[in-house]
PyMOL Python script that loads the backbone (N, CA, C, O; Angstrom):
from pymol import cmd

cmd.read_pdbstr("""\
ATOM      1  N   MET A   1     110.510  67.462 200.152  1.00  0.00           N
ATOM      2  CA  MET A   1     111.190  68.457 199.332  1.00  0.00           C
ATOM      3  C   MET A   1     112.655  68.022 199.150  1.00  0.00           C
ATOM      4  O   MET A   1     113.346  67.497 200.023  1.00  0.00           O
ATOM      5  N   ARG A   2     113.009  68.301 197.961  1.00  0.00           N
ATOM      6  CA  ARG A   2     114.478  67.982 197.514  1.00  0.00           C
ATOM      7  C   ARG A   2     115.126  69.185 196.909  1.00  0.00           C
ATOM      8  O   ARG A   2     114.437  70.080 196.420  1.00  0.00           O
ATOM      9  N   LEU A   3     116.441  69.231 196.928  1.00  0.00           N
ATOM     10  CA  LEU A   3     117.126  70.140 196.090  1.00  0.00           C
ATOM     11  C   LEU A   3     116.872  69.843 194.553  1.00  0.00           C
ATOM     12  O   LEU A   3     116.747  68.680 194.171  1.00  0.00           O
ATOM     13  N   SER A   4     116.802  70.839 193.743  1.00  0.00           N
ATOM     14  CA  SER A   4     116.426  70.694 192.286  1.00  0.00           C
ATOM     15  C   SER A   4     117.742  70.135 191.645  1.00  0.00           C
ATOM     16  O   SER A   4     118.853  70.338 192.136  1.00  0.00           O
ATOM     17  N   ASN A   5     117.519  69.419 190.516  1.00  0.00           N
ATOM     18  CA  ASN A   5     118.777  69.032 189.844  1.00  0.00           C
ATOM     19  C   ASN A   5     119.622  70.219 189.421  1.00  0.00           C
ATOM     20  O   ASN A   5     119.122  71.228 188.924  1.00  0.00           O
ATOM     21  N   GLY A   6     120.836  70.074 189.622  1.00  0.00           N
ATOM     22  CA  GLY A   6     121.908  71.128 189.263  1.00  0.00           C
ATOM     23  C   GLY A   6     122.038  72.133 190.421  1.00  0.00           C
ATOM     24  O   GLY A   6     122.575  73.226 190.240  1.00  0.00           O
ATOM     25  N   VAL A   7     121.562  71.770 191.563  1.00  0.00           N
ATOM     26  CA  VAL A   7     121.800  72.727 192.739  1.00  0.00           C
ATOM     27  C   VAL A   7     122.601  71.986 193.743  1.00  0.00           C
ATOM     28  O   VAL A   7     122.178  70.917 194.183  1.00  0.00           O
ATOM     29  N   ALA A   8     123.748  72.492 194.139  1.00  0.00           N
ATOM     30  CA  ALA A   8     124.703  71.878 195.089  1.00  0.00           C
ATOM     31  C   ALA A   8     124.674  72.675 196.426  1.00  0.00           C
ATOM     32  O   ALA A   8     124.570  73.902 196.423  1.00  0.00           O
ATOM     33  N   LEU A   9     124.767  71.959 197.540  1.00  0.00           N
ATOM     34  CA  LEU A   9     124.838  72.537 198.885  1.00  0.00           C
ATOM     35  C   LEU A   9     126.179  72.209 199.409  1.00  0.00           C
ATOM     36  O   LEU A   9     126.564  71.040 199.445  1.00  0.00           O
ATOM     37  N   THR A  10     126.965  73.274 199.850  1.00  0.00           N
ATOM     38  CA  THR A  10     128.212  73.166 200.428  1.00  0.00           C
ATOM     39  C   THR A  10     128.310  73.849 201.781  1.00  0.00           C
ATOM     40  O   THR A  10     127.993  75.036 201.865  1.00  0.00           O
ATOM     41  N   SER A  11     128.721  73.185 202.827  1.00  0.00           N
ATOM     42  CA  SER A  11     128.955  73.789 204.253  1.00  0.00           C
ATOM     43  C   SER A  11     130.069  74.683 204.113  1.00  0.00           C
ATOM     44  O   SER A  11     131.008  74.463 203.348  1.00  0.00           O
ATOM     45  N   THR A  12     129.951  75.834 204.954  1.00  0.00           N
ATOM     46  CA  THR A  12     131.003  76.772 205.135  1.00  0.00           C
ATOM     47  C   THR A  12     131.164  77.058 206.615  1.00  0.00           C
ATOM     48  O   THR A  12     130.418  76.510 207.427  1.00  0.00           O
ATOM     49  N   ASP A  13     132.072  77.863 206.973  1.00  0.00           N
ATOM     50  CA  ASP A  13     132.342  78.169 208.437  1.00  0.00           C
ATOM     51  C   ASP A  13     131.182  79.030 208.840  1.00  0.00           C
ATOM     52  O   ASP A  13     130.953  79.143 210.045  1.00  0.00           O
ATOM     53  N   TYR A  14     130.492  79.594 208.045  1.00  0.00           N
ATOM     54  CA  TYR A  14     129.419  80.596 208.370  1.00  0.00           C
ATOM     55  C   TYR A  14     127.971  80.010 208.163  1.00  0.00           C
ATOM     56  O   TYR A  14     126.994  80.711 208.426  1.00  0.00           O
ATOM     57  N   GLY A  15     127.840  78.788 207.716  1.00  0.00           N
ATOM     58  CA  GLY A  15     126.473  78.246 207.369  1.00  0.00           C
ATOM     59  C   GLY A  15     126.759  77.388 206.102  1.00  0.00           C
ATOM     60  O   GLY A  15     127.474  76.387 206.128  1.00  0.00           O
ATOM     61  N   ALA A  16     126.142  77.865 204.996  1.00  0.00           N
ATOM     62  CA  ALA A  16     126.262  77.063 203.888  1.00  0.00           C
ATOM     63  C   ALA A  16     125.945  78.004 202.565  1.00  0.00           C
ATOM     64  O   ALA A  16     125.370  79.092 202.602  1.00  0.00           O
ATOM     65  N   VAL A  17     126.396  77.409 201.518  1.00  0.00           N
ATOM     66  CA  VAL A  17     126.227  78.190 200.121  1.00  0.00           C
ATOM     67  C   VAL A  17     125.322  77.057 199.230  1.00  0.00           C
ATOM     68  O   VAL A  17     125.583  75.857 199.151  1.00  0.00           O
ATOM     69  N   LEU A  18     124.335  77.672 198.665  1.00  0.00           N
ATOM     70  CA  LEU A  18     123.592  76.863 197.634  1.00  0.00           C
ATOM     71  C   LEU A  18     124.191  77.335 196.206  1.00  0.00           C
ATOM     72  O   LEU A  18     124.240  78.542 195.968  1.00  0.00           O
ATOM     73  N   LEU A  19     124.594  76.503 195.367  1.00  0.00           N
ATOM     74  CA  LEU A  19     125.086  76.964 194.016  1.00  0.00           C
ATOM     75  C   LEU A  19     124.046  76.355 193.026  1.00  0.00           C
ATOM     76  O   LEU A  19     123.857  75.140 192.987  1.00  0.00           O
ATOM     77  N   ASP A  20     123.385  77.225 192.239  1.00  0.00           N
ATOM     78  CA  ASP A  20     122.545  76.694 191.125  1.00  0.00           C
ATOM     79  C   ASP A  20     123.401  76.639 189.973  1.00  0.00           C
ATOM     80  O   ASP A  20     123.625  77.677 189.349  1.00  0.00           O
ATOM     81  N   GLU A  21     123.934  75.483 189.602  1.00  0.00           N
ATOM     82  CA  GLU A  21     124.822  75.305 188.528  1.00  0.00           C
ATOM     83  C   GLU A  21     124.191  75.537 187.168  1.00  0.00           C
ATOM     84  O   GLU A  21     124.918  75.547 186.174  1.00  0.00           O
ATOM     85  N   ARG A  22     122.828  75.732 187.060  1.00  0.00           N
ATOM     86  CA  ARG A  22     122.171  75.876 185.851  1.00  0.00           C
ATOM     87  C   ARG A  22     122.400  77.227 185.345  1.00  0.00           C
ATOM     88  O   ARG A  22     122.575  77.409 184.141  1.00  0.00           O
ATOM     89  N   ASP A  23     122.410  78.256 186.250  1.00  0.00           N
ATOM     90  CA  ASP A  23     122.664  79.668 185.749  1.00  0.00           C
ATOM     91  C   ASP A  23     123.790  80.455 186.664  1.00  0.00           C
ATOM     92  O   ASP A  23     124.035  81.646 186.472  1.00  0.00           O
ATOM     93  N   GLY A  24     124.408  79.720 187.613  1.00  0.00           N
ATOM     94  CA  GLY A  24     125.542  80.328 188.207  1.00  0.00           C
ATOM     95  C   GLY A  24     125.159  81.181 189.427  1.00  0.00           C
ATOM     96  O   GLY A  24     126.010  81.788 190.077  1.00  0.00           O
ATOM     97  N   THR A  25     123.873  81.203 189.708  1.00  0.00           N
ATOM     98  CA  THR A  25     123.520  81.996 190.940  1.00  0.00           C
ATOM     99  C   THR A  25     123.809  81.174 192.211  1.00  0.00           C
ATOM    100  O   THR A  25     123.899  79.947 192.248  1.00  0.00           O
ATOM    101  N   TYR A  26     123.948  82.059 193.291  1.00  0.00           N
ATOM    102  CA  TYR A  26     124.139  81.123 194.622  1.00  0.00           C
ATOM    103  C   TYR A  26     123.437  81.928 195.683  1.00  0.00           C
ATOM    104  O   TYR A  26     123.140  83.106 195.481  1.00  0.00           O
ATOM    105  N   TRP A  27     123.155  81.275 196.867  1.00  0.00           N
ATOM    106  CA  TRP A  27     122.584  81.704 197.973  1.00  0.00           C
ATOM    107  C   TRP A  27     123.533  81.458 199.131  1.00  0.00           C
ATOM    108  O   TRP A  27     124.037  80.343 199.265  1.00  0.00           O
ATOM    109  N   GLN A  28     123.785  82.388 199.923  1.00  0.00           N
ATOM    110  CA  GLN A  28     124.537  82.225 201.127  1.00  0.00           C
ATOM    111  C   GLN A  28     123.544  82.135 202.288  1.00  0.00           C
ATOM    112  O   GLN A  28     122.671  82.988 202.452  1.00  0.00           O
ATOM    113  N   LEU A  29     123.705  81.072 203.089  1.00  0.00           N
ATOM    114  CA  LEU A  29     122.772  80.828 204.152  1.00  0.00           C
ATOM    115  C   LEU A  29     123.535  80.845 205.362  1.00  0.00           C
ATOM    116  O   LEU A  29     124.655  80.336 205.395  1.00  0.00           O
ATOM    117  N   ASN A  30     122.898  81.512 206.580  1.00  0.00           N
ATOM    118  CA  ASN A  30     123.448  81.475 207.826  1.00  0.00           C
ATOM    119  C   ASN A  30     123.251  80.187 208.397  1.00  0.00           C
ATOM    120  O   ASN A  30     122.708  79.284 207.762  1.00  0.00           O
ATOM    121  N   ASP A  31     123.774  80.022 209.871  1.00  0.00           N
ATOM    122  CA  ASP A  31     123.559  78.652 210.338  1.00  0.00           C
ATOM    123  C   ASP A  31     122.275  78.084 210.482  1.00  0.00           C
ATOM    124  O   ASP A  31     122.146  76.869 210.335  1.00  0.00           O
ATOM    125  N   SER A  32     121.186  78.892 210.784  1.00  0.00           N
ATOM    126  CA  SER A  32     119.862  78.397 210.753  1.00  0.00           C
ATOM    127  C   SER A  32     119.309  77.980 209.300  1.00  0.00           C
ATOM    128  O   SER A  32     118.538  77.030 209.168  1.00  0.00           O
ATOM    129  N   GLY A  33     119.726  78.702 208.299  1.00  0.00           N
ATOM    130  CA  GLY A  33     119.356  78.467 206.951  1.00  0.00           C
ATOM    131  C   GLY A  33     120.029  77.106 206.498  1.00  0.00           C
ATOM    132  O   GLY A  33     119.431  76.254 205.841  1.00  0.00           O
ATOM    133  N   ALA A  34     121.330  77.003 206.919  1.00  0.00           N
ATOM    134  CA  ALA A  34     122.005  75.668 206.617  1.00  0.00           C
ATOM    135  C   ALA A  34     121.197  74.633 207.119  1.00  0.00           C
ATOM    136  O   ALA A  34     120.841  73.732 206.359  1.00  0.00           O
ATOM    137  N   VAL A  35     120.843  74.646 208.370  1.00  0.00           N
ATOM    138  CA  VAL A  35     120.091  73.493 209.055  1.00  0.00           C
ATOM    139  C   VAL A  35     118.816  73.211 208.317  1.00  0.00           C
ATOM    140  O   VAL A  35     118.468  72.056 208.072  1.00  0.00           O
ATOM    141  N   ILE A  36     118.079  74.321 207.941  1.00  0.00           N
ATOM    142  CA  ILE A  36     116.837  74.139 207.209  1.00  0.00           C
ATOM    143  C   ILE A  36     117.195  73.333 205.852  1.00  0.00           C
ATOM    144  O   ILE A  36     116.712  72.229 205.600  1.00  0.00           O
ATOM    145  N   VAL A  37     118.006  73.947 205.098  1.00  0.00           N
ATOM    146  CA  VAL A  37     118.212  73.306 203.764  1.00  0.00           C
ATOM    147  C   VAL A  37     118.822  71.899 203.867  1.00  0.00           C
ATOM    148  O   VAL A  37     118.390  70.975 203.178  1.00  0.00           O
ATOM    149  N   GLY A  38     119.923  71.738 204.816  1.00  0.00           N
ATOM    150  CA  GLY A  38     120.346  70.466 204.994  1.00  0.00           C
ATOM    151  C   GLY A  38     119.399  69.316 205.266  1.00  0.00           C
ATOM    152  O   GLY A  38     119.489  68.204 204.746  1.00  0.00           O
ATOM    153  N   ALA A  39     118.427  69.726 206.189  1.00  0.00           N
ATOM    154  CA  ALA A  39     117.328  68.780 206.494  1.00  0.00           C
ATOM    155  C   ALA A  39     116.306  68.561 205.421  1.00  0.00           C
ATOM    156  O   ALA A  39     115.763  67.465 205.281  1.00  0.00           O
ATOM    157  N   LEU A  40     116.032  69.618 204.645  1.00  0.00           N
ATOM    158  CA  LEU A  40     115.266  69.347 203.503  1.00  0.00           C
ATOM    159  C   LEU A  40     115.921  68.452 202.396  1.00  0.00           C
ATOM    160  O   LEU A  40     115.227  67.711 201.700  1.00  0.00           O
ATOM    161  N   ALA A  41     117.209  68.540 202.262  1.00  0.00           N
ATOM    162  CA  ALA A  41     118.083  67.817 201.361  1.00  0.00           C
ATOM    163  C   ALA A  41     118.090  66.300 201.806  1.00  0.00           C
ATOM    164  O   ALA A  41     118.311  65.392 201.005  1.00  0.00           O
ATOM    165  N   GLU A  42     117.840  66.109 203.096  1.00  0.00           N
ATOM    166  CA  GLU A  42     117.875  64.729 203.650  1.00  0.00           C
ATOM    167  C   GLU A  42     116.443  64.269 203.391  1.00  0.00           C
ATOM    168  O   GLU A  42     116.231  63.063 203.515  1.00  0.00           O
ATOM    169  N   GLY A  43     115.508  65.011 203.073  1.00  0.00           N
ATOM    170  CA  GLY A  43     114.149  64.491 202.679  1.00  0.00           C
ATOM    171  C   GLY A  43     113.184  64.617 203.883  1.00  0.00           C
ATOM    172  O   GLY A  43     112.161  63.935 203.947  1.00  0.00           O
ATOM    173  N   LEU A  44     113.518  65.459 204.782  1.00  0.00           N
ATOM    174  CA  LEU A  44     112.687  65.664 205.969  1.00  0.00           C
ATOM    175  C   LEU A  44     111.507  66.617 205.548  1.00  0.00           C
ATOM    176  O   LEU A  44     111.714  67.564 204.789  1.00  0.00           O
ATOM    177  N   ALA A  45     110.331  66.353 206.037  1.00  0.00           N
ATOM    178  CA  ALA A  45     109.168  67.240 205.825  1.00  0.00           C
ATOM    179  C   ALA A  45     109.400  68.534 206.412  1.00  0.00           C
ATOM    180  O   ALA A  45     110.185  68.540 207.360  1.00  0.00           O
ATOM    181  N   PRO A  46     108.835  69.757 206.022  1.00  0.00           N
ATOM    182  CA  PRO A  46     109.048  70.911 206.694  1.00  0.00           C
ATOM    183  C   PRO A  46     108.725  70.948 208.111  1.00  0.00           C
ATOM    184  O   PRO A  46     109.499  71.520 208.879  1.00  0.00           O
ATOM    185  N   ASP A  47     107.589  70.356 208.567  1.00  0.00           N
ATOM    186  CA  ASP A  47     107.361  70.371 210.121  1.00  0.00           C
ATOM    187  C   ASP A  47     108.406  69.633 210.810  1.00  0.00           C
ATOM    188  O   ASP A  47     108.718  70.028 211.933  1.00  0.00           O
ATOM    189  N   ALA A  48     109.005  68.610 210.308  1.00  0.00           N
ATOM    190  CA  ALA A  48     110.257  67.942 210.997  1.00  0.00           C
ATOM    191  C   ALA A  48     111.383  68.789 210.854  1.00  0.00           C
ATOM    192  O   ALA A  48     112.207  68.755 211.768  1.00  0.00           O
ATOM    193  N   VAL A  49     111.585  69.541 209.894  1.00  0.00           N
ATOM    194  CA  VAL A  49     112.716  70.501 209.730  1.00  0.00           C
ATOM    195  C   VAL A  49     112.568  71.570 210.893  1.00  0.00           C
ATOM    196  O   VAL A  49     113.508  71.930 211.601  1.00  0.00           O
ATOM    197  N   ALA A  50     111.338  72.003 210.991  1.00  0.00           N
ATOM    198  CA  ALA A  50     110.918  73.126 212.135  1.00  0.00           C
ATOM    199  C   ALA A  50     111.324  72.505 213.486  1.00  0.00           C
ATOM    200  O   ALA A  50     111.965  73.190 214.283  1.00  0.00           O
ATOM    201  N   GLU A  51     110.995  71.300 213.763  1.00  0.00           N
ATOM    202  CA  GLU A  51     111.345  70.719 215.017  1.00  0.00           C
ATOM    203  C   GLU A  51     112.759  70.640 215.200  1.00  0.00           C
ATOM    204  O   GLU A  51     113.202  70.902 216.319  1.00  0.00           O
ATOM    205  N   ARG A  52     113.551  70.314 214.262  1.00  0.00           N
ATOM    206  CA  ARG A  52     115.024  70.195 214.296  1.00  0.00           C
ATOM    207  C   ARG A  52     115.568  71.623 214.629  1.00  0.00           C
ATOM    208  O   ARG A  52     116.425  71.780 215.500  1.00  0.00           O
ATOM    209  N   LEU A  53     115.068  72.610 213.943  1.00  0.00           N
ATOM    210  CA  LEU A  53     115.492  73.996 214.062  1.00  0.00           C
ATOM    211  C   LEU A  53     115.192  74.469 215.420  1.00  0.00           C
ATOM    212  O   LEU A  53     116.074  75.080 216.023  1.00  0.00           O
ATOM    213  N   ALA A  54     114.031  74.256 215.985  1.00  0.00           N
ATOM    214  CA  ALA A  54     113.679  74.586 217.316  1.00  0.00           C
ATOM    215  C   ALA A  54     114.554  74.038 218.368  1.00  0.00           C
ATOM    216  O   ALA A  54     114.889  74.756 219.310  1.00  0.00           O
ATOM    217  N   ALA A  55     114.965  72.762 218.269  1.00  0.00           N
ATOM    218  CA  ALA A  55     115.704  71.998 219.262  1.00  0.00           C
ATOM    219  C   ALA A  55     117.180  72.516 219.058  1.00  0.00           C
ATOM    220  O   ALA A  55     117.873  72.646 220.067  1.00  0.00           O
ATOM    221  N   GLU A  56     117.701  72.817 217.835  1.00  0.00           N
ATOM    222  CA  GLU A  56     119.178  73.053 217.685  1.00  0.00           C
ATOM    223  C   GLU A  56     119.365  74.526 218.170  1.00  0.00           C
ATOM    224  O   GLU A  56     120.348  74.871 218.825  1.00  0.00           O
ATOM    225  N   PHE A  57     118.412  75.327 217.825  1.00  0.00           N
ATOM    226  CA  PHE A  57     118.708  76.842 218.258  1.00  0.00           C
ATOM    227  C   PHE A  57     117.883  77.250 219.389  1.00  0.00           C
ATOM    228  O   PHE A  57     117.940  78.433 219.724  1.00  0.00           O
ATOM    229  N   ASP A  58     117.072  76.392 220.071  1.00  0.00           N
ATOM    230  CA  ASP A  58     116.393  76.761 221.225  1.00  0.00           C
ATOM    231  C   ASP A  58     115.535  77.904 220.872  1.00  0.00           C
ATOM    232  O   ASP A  58     115.642  78.938 221.531  1.00  0.00           O
ATOM    233  N   VAL A  59     114.689  77.828 219.895  1.00  0.00           N
ATOM    234  CA  VAL A  59     113.659  78.918 219.647  1.00  0.00           C
ATOM    235  C   VAL A  59     112.326  78.284 219.760  1.00  0.00           C
ATOM    236  O   VAL A  59     112.214  77.058 219.782  1.00  0.00           O
ATOM    237  N   ASP A  60     111.282  79.110 219.833  1.00  0.00           N
ATOM    238  CA  ASP A  60     109.952  78.730 219.884  1.00  0.00           C
ATOM    239  C   ASP A  60     109.461  77.980 218.626  1.00  0.00           C
ATOM    240  O   ASP A  60     109.709  78.348 217.477  1.00  0.00           O
ATOM    241  N   ALA A  61     108.749  76.906 218.957  1.00  0.00           N
ATOM    242  CA  ALA A  61     108.448  76.061 217.596  1.00  0.00           C
ATOM    243  C   ALA A  61     107.553  76.898 216.627  1.00  0.00           C
ATOM    244  O   ALA A  61     107.707  76.692 215.423  1.00  0.00           O
ATOM    245  N   ALA A  62     106.612  77.842 217.041  1.00  0.00           N
ATOM    246  CA  ALA A  62     105.818  78.507 216.103  1.00  0.00           C
ATOM    247  C   ALA A  62     106.909  79.461 215.206  1.00  0.00           C
ATOM    248  O   ALA A  62     106.768  79.556 213.987  1.00  0.00           O
ATOM    249  N   GLU A  63     107.814  80.032 215.797  1.00  0.00           N
ATOM    250  CA  GLU A  63     108.826  80.890 215.151  1.00  0.00           C
ATOM    251  C   GLU A  63     109.552  80.026 214.149  1.00  0.00           C
ATOM    252  O   GLU A  63     109.763  80.402 212.995  1.00  0.00           O
ATOM    253  N   ALA A  64     109.959  78.761 214.667  1.00  0.00           N
ATOM    254  CA  ALA A  64     110.760  77.933 213.629  1.00  0.00           C
ATOM    255  C   ALA A  64     109.911  77.565 212.448  1.00  0.00           C
ATOM    256  O   ALA A  64     110.368  77.690 211.312  1.00  0.00           O
ATOM    257  N   ARG A  65     108.667  77.105 212.665  1.00  0.00           N
ATOM    258  CA  ARG A  65     107.734  76.785 211.609  1.00  0.00           C
ATOM    259  C   ARG A  65     107.676  77.976 210.620  1.00  0.00           C
ATOM    260  O   ARG A  65     107.819  77.790 209.412  1.00  0.00           O
ATOM    261  N   ALA A  66     107.480  79.102 211.108  1.00  0.00           N
ATOM    262  CA  ALA A  66     107.373  80.381 210.240  1.00  0.00           C
ATOM    263  C   ALA A  66     108.671  80.628 209.427  1.00  0.00           C
ATOM    264  O   ALA A  66     108.634  80.971 208.245  1.00  0.00           O
ATOM    265  N   ASP A  67     109.829  80.436 210.123  1.00  0.00           N
ATOM    266  CA  ASP A  67     111.069  80.612 209.372  1.00  0.00           C
ATOM    267  C   ASP A  67     111.243  79.583 208.288  1.00  0.00           C
ATOM    268  O   ASP A  67     111.762  79.892 207.215  1.00  0.00           O
ATOM    269  N   VAL A  68     110.795  78.296 208.562  1.00  0.00           N
ATOM    270  CA  VAL A  68     111.078  77.151 207.587  1.00  0.00           C
ATOM    271  C   VAL A  68     110.091  77.489 206.430  1.00  0.00           C
ATOM    272  O   VAL A  68     110.434  77.403 205.251  1.00  0.00           O
ATOM    273  N   ARG A  69     108.856  77.877 206.822  1.00  0.00           N
ATOM    274  CA  ARG A  69     107.897  78.176 205.656  1.00  0.00           C
ATOM    275  C   ARG A  69     108.414  79.288 204.846  1.00  0.00           C
ATOM    276  O   ARG A  69     108.389  79.161 203.622  1.00  0.00           O
ATOM    277  N   GLU A  70     108.883  80.371 205.378  1.00  0.00           N
ATOM    278  CA  GLU A  70     109.366  81.530 204.538  1.00  0.00           C
ATOM    279  C   GLU A  70     110.477  81.230 203.640  1.00  0.00           C
ATOM    280  O   GLU A  70     110.468  81.589 202.462  1.00  0.00           O
ATOM    281  N   LEU A  71     111.489  80.540 204.208  1.00  0.00           N
ATOM    282  CA  LEU A  71     112.624  80.080 203.526  1.00  0.00           C
ATOM    283  C   LEU A  71     112.256  79.121 202.397  1.00  0.00           C
ATOM    284  O   LEU A  71     112.694  79.322 201.265  1.00  0.00           O
ATOM    285  N   VAL A  72     111.496  78.128 202.662  1.00  0.00           N
ATOM    286  CA  VAL A  72     110.966  77.144 201.591  1.00  0.00           C
ATOM    287  C   VAL A  72     110.244  77.805 200.438  1.00  0.00           C
ATOM    288  O   VAL A  72     110.393  77.439 199.272  1.00  0.00           O
ATOM    289  N   ARG A  73     109.384  78.885 200.851  1.00  0.00           N
ATOM    290  CA  ARG A  73     108.619  79.608 199.872  1.00  0.00           C
ATOM    291  C   ARG A  73     109.559  80.247 198.848  1.00  0.00           C
ATOM    292  O   ARG A  73     109.357  80.150 197.638  1.00  0.00           O
ATOM    293  N   ARG A  74     110.648  80.938 199.408  1.00  0.00           N
ATOM    294  CA  ARG A  74     111.521  81.642 198.638  1.00  0.00           C
ATOM    295  C   ARG A  74     112.416  80.705 197.788  1.00  0.00           C
ATOM    296  O   ARG A  74     112.755  81.051 196.656  1.00  0.00           O
ATOM    297  N   LEU A  75     112.804  79.511 198.328  1.00  0.00           N
ATOM    298  CA  LEU A  75     113.671  78.566 197.566  1.00  0.00           C
ATOM    299  C   LEU A  75     112.765  77.869 196.471  1.00  0.00           C
ATOM    300  O   LEU A  75     113.221  77.520 195.382  1.00  0.00           O
ATOM    301  N   VAL A  76     111.596  77.713 196.801  1.00  0.00           N
ATOM    302  CA  VAL A  76     110.608  77.097 195.625  1.00  0.00           C
ATOM    303  C   VAL A  76     110.433  78.090 194.553  1.00  0.00           C
ATOM    304  O   VAL A  76     110.567  77.766 193.373  1.00  0.00           O
ATOM    305  N   GLU A  77     110.115  79.384 194.948  1.00  0.00           N
ATOM    306  CA  GLU A  77     110.090  80.404 193.981  1.00  0.00           C
ATOM    307  C   GLU A  77     111.206  80.599 193.067  1.00  0.00           C
ATOM    308  O   GLU A  77     111.027  80.923 191.893  1.00  0.00           O
ATOM    309  N   ALA A  78     112.493  80.384 193.644  1.00  0.00           N
ATOM    310  CA  ALA A  78     113.745  80.487 192.907  1.00  0.00           C
ATOM    311  C   ALA A  78     114.039  79.140 192.152  1.00  0.00           C
ATOM    312  O   ALA A  78     115.033  79.126 191.425  1.00  0.00           O
ATOM    313  N   GLY A  79     113.343  78.114 192.245  1.00  0.00           N
ATOM    314  CA  GLY A  79     113.564  76.936 191.667  1.00  0.00           C
ATOM    315  C   GLY A  79     114.738  76.109 192.242  1.00  0.00           C
ATOM    316  O   GLY A  79     115.292  75.235 191.575  1.00  0.00           O
ATOM    317  N   ILE A  80     115.095  76.421 193.516  1.00  0.00           N
ATOM    318  CA  ILE A  80     116.205  75.903 194.268  1.00  0.00           C
ATOM    319  C   ILE A  80     115.790  74.517 194.812  1.00  0.00           C
ATOM    320  O   ILE A  80     116.567  73.566 194.715  1.00  0.00           O
ATOM    321  N   VAL A  81     114.595  74.398 195.373  1.00  0.00           N
ATOM    322  CA  VAL A  81     114.026  73.135 195.792  1.00  0.00           C
ATOM    323  C   VAL A  81     112.679  72.969 195.210  1.00  0.00           C
ATOM    324  O   VAL A  81     111.941  73.893 194.870  1.00  0.00           O
ATOM    325  N   ARG A  82     112.400  71.577 195.118  1.00  0.00           N
ATOM    326  CA  ARG A  82     111.165  71.129 194.462  1.00  0.00           C
ATOM    327  C   ARG A  82     110.430  70.196 195.474  1.00  0.00           C
ATOM    328  O   ARG A  82     110.963  69.357 196.200  1.00  0.00           O
ATOM    329  N   PRO A  83     109.103  70.502 195.384  1.00  0.00           N
ATOM    330  CA  PRO A  83     108.097  69.638 196.303  1.00  0.00           C
ATOM    331  C   PRO A  83     108.378  68.162 195.999  1.00  0.00           C
ATOM    332  O   PRO A  83     107.738  67.281 196.575  1.00  0.00           O
TER     333      PRO A  83
END
""", "prot")
cmd.dss("prot")
cmd.show_as("cartoon", "prot")
cmd.util.cbc("prot")
cmd.orient("prot")
């Protein structure tokens, strides 16, 4: 998965912000959301992203996979990321 053309990712003190330059909308992400989107932007597959999330935040792997799937679903629906 990759960020769609016209979408910028910027790190902040509180996580990250995604700006859709096509229509001016933005998403504010907490730390875990920033890790997920950053890893997706690097080209990692969702399962690899979940592994990174589980390791970095010391959470259950199944919970991490569910969190990644949900955020990816929402970002795809919004056109922020593309498969």
